[in-house]
C-alpha positions as CSV (number, residue, x, y, z in Angstrom):
1,X,0.6,1.5,-0.1
2,X,8.8,-5.1,-4.2
3,X,8.1,-6.2,-0.9
4,X,9.7,-9.7,-0.1
5,X,10.8,-12.0,2.5
6,X,14.4,-11.2,3.2
7,X,16.5,-13.1,0.7
8,X,13.6,-13.7,-1.8
9,X,13.6,-12.3,-5.3
10,X,11.2,-9.7,-6.3
11,X,10.5,-8.2,-9.5
12,X,12.3,-4.7,-10.1
13,X,10.2,-1.4,-9.8
14,X,9.0,-0.8,-13.2
15,X,10.2,2.1,-14.7
16,X,7.8,4.3,-16.9
17,X,7.0,7.8,-17.8
18,X,7.1,10.6,-15.4
19,X,4.0,10.9,-13.5
20,X,2.2,13.9,-12.7
21,X,2.0,15.2,-9.0
22,X,-1.1,13.5,-7.8
23,X,-1.8,11.7,-4.5
24,X,-2.1,8.0,-3.6
25,X,-5.3,8.3,-1.3
26,X,-7.2,10.9,-2.9
27,X,-10.8,11.8,-1.6
28,X,-13.2,12.7,-4.2
29,X,-16.1,15.3,-4.3
30,X,-15.1,17.5,-1.7
31,X,-15.7,21.4,-1.9
32,X,-11.9,22.1,-2.0
33,X,-11.7,20.0,-4.9
34,X,-14.6,21.4,-6.6
35,X,-13.1,24.9,-6.2
36,X,-10.0,23.5,-8.2
37,X,-7.5,23.8,-5.3
38,X,-7.0,22.3,-1.9
39,X,-5.3,24.4,0.6
40,X,-2.1,23.1,2.1
41,X,-2.9,22.0,5.8
42,X,-0.9,23.9,8.5
43,X,0.7,20.4,9.6
44,X,2.3,20.2,6.2
45,X,2.7,23.9,5.3
46,X,6.1,23.8,7.2
47,X,7.9,23.5,10.2
48,X,10.3,25.4,12.5
49,X,13.7,25.2,11.0
50,X,15.9,22.7,12.8
51,X,19.2,23.5,14.1
52,X,22.1,22.8,11.6
53,X,24.2,20.1,12.7
54,X,27.2,18.1,11.5
55,X,27.5,14.6,12.0
56,X,23.9,14.1,13.0
57,X,23.9,17.0,15.3
58,X,20.9,19.3,15.9
59,X,17.3,18.6,15.3
60,X,15.8,16.4,12.3
61,X,12.4,17.0,11.3
62,X,10.2,14.0,10.4
63,X,7.1,14.3,8.3
64,X,5.0,11.3,9.2
65,X,1.7,9.7,7.8
66,X,1.5,7.2,10.6
67,X,-1.5,8.9,11.9
68,X,-3.7,6.0,12.9
69,X,-3.2,5.0,16.6
70,X,-0.9,1.9,16.5
71,X,1.4,3.1,14.0
72,X,1.8,6.2,15.3
73,X,2.6,5.2,18.7
74,X,5.0,2.5,17.1
75,X,7.0,5.1,15.1
76,X,7.4,7.4,18.0
77,X,8.9,4.9,20.2
78,X,11.2,3.9,17.5
79,X,12.4,7.7,17.0
80,X,12.5,8.2,20.5
81,X,15.3,5.5,20.9
82,X,17.4,6.8,17.7
83,X,19.8,8.9,20.1
84,X,19.0,11.7,17.8
85,X,16.6,14.8,18.5
86,X,13.8,14.2,16.0
87,X,10.8,16.4,15.9
88,X,7.7,14.4,14.4
89,X,5.1,16.1,12.3
90,X,2.2,13.8,12.0
91,X,-0.3,14.6,9.5
92,X,-3.5,12.4,8.6
93,X,-2.6,9.7,6.3
94,X,-4.8,10.7,3.4
95,X,-4.0,14.5,3.8
96,X,-0.2,13.5,3.6
97,X,-0.9,11.9,0.2
98,X,-3.2,14.5,-1.0
99,X,-0.5,17.4,-0.3
100,X,2.8,15.6,-0.7
101,X,4.0,17.3,-3.7
102,X,3.1,20.9,-2.7
103,X,4.6,19.8,0.9
104,X,7.8,18.7,-0.7
105,X,8.1,22.0,-3.1
106,X,7.4,24.1,-0.1
107,X,9.2,23.7,3.3
108,X,9.3,19.9,3.8
109,X,10.6,18.0,6.8
110,X,14.0,16.5,6.8
111,X,12.9,12.9,6.4
112,X,9.5,11.8,5.2
113,X,7.5,8.7,5.3
114,X,6.7,7.1,1.7
115,X,6.4,4.1,-0.8
116,X,8.6,2.4,-3.2
117,X,7.6,2.1,-6.7
118,X,6.6,4.9,-8.9
119,X,5.8,7.1,-5.9
120,X,9.4,7.1,-5.0
121,X,10.8,7.4,-8.6
122,X,8.4,10.2,-9.3
123,X,9.9,12.5,-6.6
124,X,13.4,11.4,-7.3
125,X,12.9,12.3,-11.1
126,X,11.4,15.7,-9.8
127,X,14.4,16.7,-7.9
128,X,12.4,16.5,-4.9
129,X,14.4,13.8,-2.9
130,X,17.9,13.5,-1.7
131,X,20.3,10.8,-3.3
132,X,21.0,8.5,-0.4
133,X,23.3,6.1,-2.4
134,X,26.2,6.5,0.0
135,X,23.7,5.2,3.0
136,X,23.0,2.1,0.7
137,X,27.1,1.7,0.4
138,X,26.9,1.0,4.2
139,X,23.5,-0.8,4.6
140,X,23.3,-2.8,1.2
141,X,24.4,-6.1,2.7
142,X,21.5,-5.9,5.0
143,X,18.8,-6.1,2.3
144,X,18.2,-8.2,-0.7
145,X,18.9,-7.1,-4.2
146,X,15.3,-6.9,-4.8
147,X,14.7,-4.6,-1.9
148,X,17.7,-2.3,-3.3
149,X,15.9,-2.1,-6.7
150,X,12.9,-1.3,-5.1
151,X,14.8,1.8,-3.5
152,X,16.3,2.9,-6.8
153,X,15.5,5.7,-9.1
154,X,15.4,5.6,-12.8
155,X,18.7,7.2,-12.7
156,X,20.3,4.2,-11.0
157,X,20.7,6.1,-7.4
158,X,18.9,5.2,-4.3
159,X,16.5,7.4,-2.7
160,X,14.6,5.2,-0.4
161,X,15.0,3.1,2.7
162,X,12.5,0.3,2.9
163,X,11.0,-0.4,6.3
164,X,8.3,-3.2,6.1
165,X,5.9,-4.7,3.6
166,X,2.5,-6.0,4.0
167,X,0.8,-8.5,1.9
168,X,-2.9,-8.2,0.5
169,X,-5.3,-11.3,1.4
170,X,-8.6,-12.3,2.2
171,X,-9.0,-11.9,6.1
172,X,-11.4,-13.8,8.4
173,X,-11.9,-14.7,11.8
174,X,-11.0,-18.5,12.7
175,X,-13.6,-18.9,15.1
176,X,-16.5,-17.9,12.9
177,X,-15.2,-20.4,10.2
178,X,-15.0,-23.2,12.8
179,X,-18.6,-22.3,14.2
180,X,-20.0,-22.6,10.8
181,X,-17.9,-25.1,9.3
182,X,-16.8,-22.8,6.5
183,X,-13.9,-24.2,4.4
184,X,-11.1,-21.9,2.9
185,X,-11.7,-21.4,-0.9
186,X,-8.9,-21.9,-3.2
187,X,-10.8,-21.3,-6.5
188,X,-13.2,-18.7,-7.8
189,X,-16.1,-21.2,-7.7
190,X,-15.4,-22.0,-4.3
191,X,-15.2,-18.3,-3.1
192,X,-18.6,-17.8,-4.8
193,X,-20.2,-20.8,-3.2
194,X,-18.7,-20.0,0.4
195,X,-20.3,-16.4,-0.1
196,X,-23.4,-18.0,-0.7
197,X,-23.5,-20.2,2.0
198,X,-22.4,-17.1,4.4
199,X,-25.3,-15.2,2.8
200,X,-27.8,-18.0,3.7
201,X,-26.4,-18.0,7.4
202,X,-27.5,-14.4,7.5
203,X,-24.1,-12.9,7.3
204,X,-22.6,-10.2,4.6
205,X,-20.0,-12.3,3.1
206,X,-17.4,-9.8,2.0
207,X,-16.6,-6.4,3.7
208,X,-16.3,-3.6,1.5
209,X,-15.2,0.1,1.8
210,X,-14.0,2.3,-0.8
211,X,-14.6,5.8,0.9
212,X,-11.0,6.7,0.4
213,X,-10.7,5.7,-3.0
214,X,-7.9,3.2,-2.9
215,X,-9.1,-0.2,-1.3
216,X,-11.2,-1.5,-4.2
217,X,-7.9,-1.3,-6.3
218,X,-6.9,-4.3,-4.3
219,X,-9.7,-6.5,-5.8
220,X,-9.2,-5.3,-9.3
221,X,-5.5,-6.3,-9.1
222,X,-6.1,-9.5,-7.7
223,X,-8.9,-10.4,-10.1
224,X,-6.8,-9.2,-13.0
225,X,-3.6,-11.1,-11.9
226,X,-5.7,-14.4,-11.4
227,X,-7.5,-13.9,-14.7
228,X,-5.0,-12.6,-17.0
229,X,-1.5,-13.1,-15.1
230,X,1.1,-10.8,-13.6
231,X,2.6,-9.6,-17.1
232,X,-0.6,-8.7,-18.4
233,X,-1.3,-6.7,-15.2
234,X,2.0,-5.0,-15.2
235,X,1.8,-4.0,-18.8
236,X,-1.7,-2.6,-18.6
237,X,-0.6,-0.6,-15.3
238,X,2.2,0.8,-17.7
239,X,-0.2,2.0,-20.4
240,X,0.7,-0.6,-23.0
241,X,-2.6,-2.6,-23.0
242,X,-6.0,-1.3,-24.0
243,X,-8.6,-1.0,-21.4
244,X,-11.2,-2.1,-23.9
245,X,-9.4,-5.3,-24.3
246,X,-12.0,-8.2,-23.9
247,X,-9.4,-9.4,-21.0
248,X,-9.9,-6.4,-19.0
249,X,-13.7,-6.4,-19.4
250,X,-13.8,-10.0,-18.3
251,X,-12.0,-8.7,-15.0
252,X,-15.0,-6.5,-14.3
253,X,-17.5,-9.0,-15.3
254,X,-16.0,-11.6,-12.9
255,X,-15.9,-8.9,-10.2
256,X,-19.6,-8.1,-10.8
257,X,-20.3,-11.6,-9.8
258,X,-19.0,-10.9,-6.4
259,X,-20.9,-7.8,-5.8
260,X,-24.2,-9.5,-4.6
261,X,-22.1,-11.0,-1.7
262,X,-20.3,-7.6,-0.9
263,X,-21.1,-5.1,1.9
264,X,-23.5,-2.6,0.2
265,X,-22.7,1.0,0.2
266,X,-19.0,0.7,0.0
267,X,-18.3,4.2,-1.2
268,X,-19.7,5.5,1.9
269,X,-17.3,3.4,4.2
270,X,-13.9,3.6,5.4
271,X,-11.8,0.7,5.7
272,X,-11.5,0.8,9.4
273,X,-15.4,0.7,9.4
274,X,-15.4,-2.3,7.2
275,X,-12.7,-3.9,9.5
276,X,-14.9,-3.5,12.6
277,X,-17.6,-5.3,10.8
278,X,-15.3,-8.2,10.5
279,X,-14.1,-8.0,14.0
280,X,-17.9,-8.2,14.9
281,X,-18.4,-11.3,12.8
282,X,-21.2,-9.1,10.8
283,X,-19.2,-9.9,7.8
284,X,-17.4,-13.1,7.0
285,X,-14.2,-12.1,5.0
286,X,-12.4,-8.8,4.0
287,X,-9.6,-8.3,1.2
288,X,-7.1,-5.8,2.6
289,X,-3.5,-5.4,3.4
290,X,-2.2,-7.0,6.6
291,X,-2.2,-3.6,8.3
292,X,-6.1,-4.4,8.9
293,X,-4.9,-6.2,12.3
294,X,-4.2,-2.7,13.6
295,X,-8.0,-2.6,14.3
296,X,-8.0,-5.4,16.6
297,X,-6.9,-6.4,20.1
298,X,-6.7,-9.4,22.1
299,X,-8.8,-12.4,21.8
300,X,-10.2,-10.8,18.2
301,X,-6.6,-10.1,17.1
302,X,-5.8,-13.6,17.9
303,X,-8.5,-15.1,16.1
304,X,-7.5,-13.3,12.6
305,X,-6.3,-15.4,9.9
306,X,-6.0,-15.1,6.1
307,X,-6.1,-17.1,2.9
308,X,-4.7,-15.9,-0.6
309,X,-7.0,-14.7,-3.1
310,X,-8.3,-17.6,-4.8
311,X,-7.4,-19.1,-8.2
312,X,-9.3,-18.2,-11.3
313,X,-7.5,-19.3,-14.2
314,X,-5.5,-22.5,-13.8
315,X,-2.6,-21.0,-15.9
316,X,-1.8,-18.4,-13.4
317,X,-2.8,-20.3,-10.1
318,X,-2.2,-18.2,-7.0
319,X,1.1,-17.3,-8.4
320,X,1.1,-13.5,-7.8
321,X,0.9,-11.6,-4.6
322,X,0.2,-7.9,-3.8
323,X,2.6,-6.7,-1.1
324,X,3.5,-3.2,-0.8
325,X,6.8,-1.7,0.8
326,X,6.7,1.4,3.0
327,X,9.8,3.3,4.0
328,X,11.5,6.7,4.4
329,X,13.2,9.4,2.0
330,X,15.0,12.5,2.5
331,X,13.6,15.7,1.0
332,X,15.9,17.8,-1.3
333,X,15.2,20.9,1.0
334,X,16.8,19.1,3.9
335,X,18.2,21.1,6.5
336,X,20.1,18.8,8.4
337,X,21.4,16.4,5.9
338,X,23.8,14.8,8.4
339,X,21.2,14.3,10.8
340,X,18.7,12.9,8.1
341,X,21.1,10.6,6.9
342,X,22.0,9.1,10.3
343,X,18.3,8.7,11.2
344,X,17.8,6.7,8.0
345,X,20.8,4.5,8.7
346,X,19.1,3.8,11.9
347,X,15.6,3.3,10.7
348,X,17.5,0.8,8.2
349,X,18.7,-1.3,11.2
350,X,17.2,-4.6,12.3
351,X,17.2,-2.9,15.7
352,X,14.7,-0.3,14.7
353,X,12.7,-2.6,12.6
354,X,12.3,-5.1,15.4
355,X,11.1,-2.3,17.9
356,X,8.6,-1.0,15.5
357,X,7.0,-4.5,14.6
358,X,6.9,-5.1,18.5
359,X,4.3,-2.5,18.6
360,X,3.0,-3.0,15.3
361,X,2.8,-6.7,14.4
362,X,0.9,-6.1,11.4
363,X,3.6,-5.9,8.9
364,X,7.0,-7.7,8.3
365,X,10.3,-6.3,8.4
366,X,12.6,-6.0,5.3
367,X,16.0,-6.0,6.9
368,X,17.6,-9.5,6.5
369,X,18.7,-9.8,10.0
370,X,15.5,-8.9,11.7
371,X,14.1,-11.0,14.5
372,X,11.6,-13.3,13.3
373,X,11.3,-15.4,16.6
374,X,8.9,-12.9,18.0
375,X,6.6,-12.9,15.0
376,X,2.9,-13.8,15.4
377,X,1.3,-16.7,13.4
378,X,-0.1,-14.1,11.3
379,X,3.5,-12.4,10.3
380,X,5.0,-16.0,9.9
381,X,2.2,-16.8,7.6
382,X,2.7,-13.3,5.7
383,X,6.4,-14.3,5.2
384,X,5.7,-17.7,3.8
385,X,2.9,-16.2,1.6
386,X,5.2,-13.4,0.0
387,X,8.4,-15.7,0.1
388,X,6.6,-18.6,-2.0
389,X,5.0,-15.8,-4.6
390,X,6.3,-16.2,-7.9
391,X,5.5,-12.5,-8.8
392,X,5.0,-9.8,-6.4
393,X,3.0,-6.5,-7.2
394,X,3.2,-3.2,-5.4
395,X,-0.5,-2.1,-5.7
396,X,-2.5,-0.5,-8.5
397,X,-1.7,3.2,-7.4
398,X,1.9,2.3,-7.0
399,X,2.3,0.3,-10.3
400,X,1.0,3.0,-12.5
401,X,1.4,6.6,-13.0
402,X,0.0,8.5,-9.9
403,X,-2.0,10.7,-12.1
404,X,-3.7,8.0,-13.9
405,X,-4.4,6.2,-10.5
406,X,-5.9,9.3,-8.7
407,X,-7.8,10.9,-11.4
408,X,-8.9,7.9,-13.6
409,X,-8.9,4.8,-11.4
410,X,-10.2,5.9,-8.4
411,X,-13.4,7.4,-9.7
412,X,-13.9,4.7,-12.5
413,X,-13.9,2.1,-9.6
414,X,-16.1,3.8,-7.4
415,X,-18.4,4.4,-10.3
416,X,-18.3,0.4,-11.1
417,X,-19.2,-0.3,-7.4
418,X,-22.3,2.0,-7.8
419,X,-23.4,0.9,-11.3
420,X,-21.5,-2.3,-12.4
421,X,-23.6,-3.1,-15.4
422,X,-22.1,-1.0,-18.1
423,X,-18.7,-2.5,-18.4
424,X,-18.3,-1.7,-21.9
425,X,-19.0,2.1,-21.3
426,X,-16.5,2.1,-18.2
427,X,-13.6,0.6,-20.1
428,X,-14.1,2.8,-23.0
429,X,-14.0,6.1,-20.7
430,X,-10.9,4.7,-18.9
431,X,-9.0,3.9,-22.1
432,X,-9.8,7.4,-23.4
433,X,-8.6,9.1,-20.4
434,X,-5.7,6.7,-20.1
435,X,-4.5,7.7,-23.8
436,X,-4.5,11.4,-22.9
437,X,-2.5,11.0,-19.6
438,X,0.3,8.4,-20.9
439,X,0.6,10.7,-24.1
440,X,1.6,13.5,-21.9
């Protein structure tokens, strides 16, 4: 789903051509897509009009993609303590993303959950979000300059309030590594050797799921950044490099080396199902965002740990970390603008972020003054990982045009997982489609 330890520097959100209105997590192959259209779900088609109110009075409607049990409960508790009358409109995470453009063009909620990067910039550029630069005049001192940059549109105005970030890494169960004597790998060869040992021990070494289309993007990002460096990765995402470049082909060739150690049938498995296999010690490692912890409770949650994606090329080491930021925006069709802005000021507070992370300790707060004393060992380690990174990426579908990510990269990566041998053909097809999209 930028993103930094408070006070640390993150590269600015890249600017680029205005993307087309397509979703982040797009499911492929459904009958609705085959028919050429997807009906807008009732939950996103519109809401009751809230009462108009000055100085934050009246109802504020809140469009939420926090649909999984843990974050849904956490955000409800936070909003209940906002001092405002907030009506929550929760929609399944994937459905929310699939319909976000039509939602914002129709009868949107006052405030809605969203992401920094191109995803925020696109809606700002399309006039579908409200300028909240006035809010940043009061909250600016509570965030790093990088966080403000991650919340800024291409016009220099702010449209986004960052709430938390979460790094991507390879997660594992500490007790399994202790039982088997496994050592955390720091290089590509170490990773393959560990995977081979796990396989000989009867485990599936690497959990893998890509039914929703986006999880495999994390593997591509890390292999590319470790092989070719952050700068090349960002340039590739911006459409400035050829996908037929030998450096890109090398990424897929290296990734192919891992596939024999990955959970088969990834395109038919959700990330939650893959997480459960890790919890049950059926798989040994899982590359995902820190939100994977939402799937575990008690002893299993306490047993969870992670390590950075291993080094591939010495020149790039483990310099780059993938760590997206999630937060909130105000729609351009806001009915209670005073209430919406008051709600965003509250959500930008350390109090709100502390309260959320108390219920969902699988992310890291963005506020400089957030209370880290109660952070779990995993959260503290995440702060160290992101704080020590030389470069920070958002995630493939946030660092590039949404239409390219959704219509080209999702089916391309799913195709690769099914048939990984034709790298040349895969890269040729991606490049052909990239030229058409980035020329528009």
